[in-house]
N, C-alpha and C positions, 0 to 999 in steps of 0.2 A: 563539728569535725573541722570545718573550714577555719575556725578560730584557733584550734590546736595546731593545724598545719602552718598557719600564718605566724603563730608564736614561735614555732620551731624554726621557721625560716629566719625570723628576726634574731633569734638566739645565735644561729649559725653565722649570720651576717655580722653580728656584734663580735663574736669570737674571732672571726676570720679577718676583720678589717679595722678593728678599733684598738688592737693591742699588738705587741711584738711577741711572736710565738716561735718556739723551736720544737722540732720533731727529730728524733734520732735514735741511734743504737748504742748499746753499751756492751763491752766485752772486757773480761779480765780474769783474774785468778781469785779463788776463794779458799779460805781455811776456817777451821772451827777451833774454839778454845773451850775445853771442858775437862772431863775426867779420864780421857784416853789419850795417850800419845804425848807429844811435845807440848810444853807450856808456852812456846813462842807466840807472841801476840800477832805479829804480821809475818806469815810464812805461807804464801799461797801455794797449794799443791793440787788444785783441781780447777775445773772450768766454771765460770759464771758468765751469763749473757742475758740480754734483754733489750727493752726499749724504754724511751722516756719522752715526756712532754714538759716543756717549760712555758709558763706564762709570765713574762717579764713586766712587773708592775711599776718598776722604777729602775734607774741605773744602778741601784744598790741592792734590790731584792726581787726575788722571783718565787712563784709557786711552782712546785714540781710534782709530777705524777710519774711513777716508774713501775715497771714490772721486770723482775729479774729472777731467772732460774739459777740455782746454785747446786753443784755437786760438792759434797764434803766427804772427807774420809780421814781416818787417823789410825795409827798403830802404836801399841805400847812399846815396840822395839825402838821407836824414835824418842822415847822419854829420856830425860837426863837423870831420872831417879831409878836406881837399880831394882827396887822392889816392884815398881810399875813395869819395868822391862820383863821381869820374871813372871808377872801376871799374864802377859801374852795375849791380851784382847785386841781386836781391831774391828772397825765398822766402816760402812759406807751408808750415806743417806742423801736425799735430795730435798731441796727447799724451793717452793714457789712463793715469791714475795710480791705483794702489791703495796706500794708506799705512797704517802702523800705528805709533803713537807714544805719548808721554806728555806730558800738559799739566800745567804747574805754575803755580798761582795765587800772586801775591805776598802775598795775605792770604786769610783764610777766605772761601769761597763755598759755603755750605751750602744746598742746594736746599730743605731742610726748615726753614730759619730765615729768616723774612721780613726780619730785620735785614740779612742779607747780600745786598745788591741789586746790587753791581757789584764787579769785580776785574780788574786787568790780569794777563796771563799770558804765559808762555813755552811753546813747544812744540818738540819735535824727535822724530825717530824714523828709520825706514827706509822709503823710498818706492820702489816698483817701477813703471817707466813704459815704455810701448810707443809708438813713434813711426814715421813714415814714413821709409824709407831713401832719402835724396836724394843727388843729385850734379849737377854742372854740366858742360855742354858749352858752352864760351864763356860767354855770358850766359844761355843757355837752361837752365832747371831741368828735371831728369829725375828719375824715381822708379823704383827697383828693385822687382821683385816681392817681396811679403811685407813684413814690418816688422822693426824692430830693438827691442831692449830695453836699459834701463840702470837702475842703482840711483842714487837721489839722496838727499842728506842735506839736510833742511830747517833753516833758521834762521828762526824764527817769533816774532813779537811780536803780542799782541792784547789785546783788552779785551772783557769780557762783561758783560751787563746784564740783570737780570730786568725784563721789561716786563709780565708778568702772572703769576699764580700758577704756571702750568705752561709759560710761554714764556720762552725765553732768546734774546737776540740777541747775536751776537759779531761784532766787526770785527777783521780781522787782515791783516798783510802777511807773506807767507811766501816767502822766496827759497830755491830748491832748487839745490844744486850737484850736477851730474851727473858721470858717469864716461865721458861721450862728448863728442867734439868735432864731432859731425855732425848735430845737430838742424837745422842750416842748410844742409847739403850741402857744407860747406867742407873736409871731411876724410873722404871715403869710404874704404871698406876697401881698394880697390886703390891709393889714394893717388896717388903720382906726379904727373904734370902736372895732375891734377884738383884737387889740394889747394891751398889758399890761406889767407891769414891766419896767425895764430899757432897752429901745430899743437901747442904745448905747453900751451895754456890750454883747459880744459874749458868746455863751455857751461853756462849757468844758465837757469832759467825762474822766473818770479815770479807769485804769486797775490796780488791785492789785492782784498779783498771782504768780504762779510758772510755770516753763517750764522744761520739761525733754527731752533731746536730745541724739541721738545715733551718735557717730562719726565714720567716715570712710574715706578712701583715704590714699595713701602713704605719707610717711614723705615728707613735702614740702621743697622747697628752698625758704626761705623768702627773696625775692629780688624784685627790682622794675620791673614793666612791661617794 
């Protein structure tokens, strides 16, 4: 037992003092892309919020762990296609996402060098999301007991800026391609007469927002493990 406690203390000490770390909050807008409503790719119409942690391994790359809650909704009346407008379906859903990925800056962004004040970046990784299991009966939206899950792959572009010695603000747009076609209730498991839209296209959801992080940890040695 003492060895386990000692190992845990050493791990915490290593994480807290040997790297550059960031903890913070994320808030922004969300939208979905699928079989209901508008086909606009970036059109935030609901709220998304969460928290994130960055482990900065070099001035150019970081590991990132995030949790974000999304509310998504869409209505056929917002579609540009007349036949979809006449169909008249609408839905609301919520997504809880846990994500792990890597962020690459286009140029050096060293938290311990005051000259590095801003940098654009790309991010991608693996995201795990849980959402309500929906289906339609006519135009009426129904919800199955329990929830469903999917993996999503993000395509993210962003820009981060140092606004104080230990505060970083980031703005990004992140589109997540899922492996489900039922965020909107258009293709439930039993399929059949309940399915509609393009059953061969998977749904997407998008985060457009900002993140504020606080940095801590001693000046690191940027070297290989």
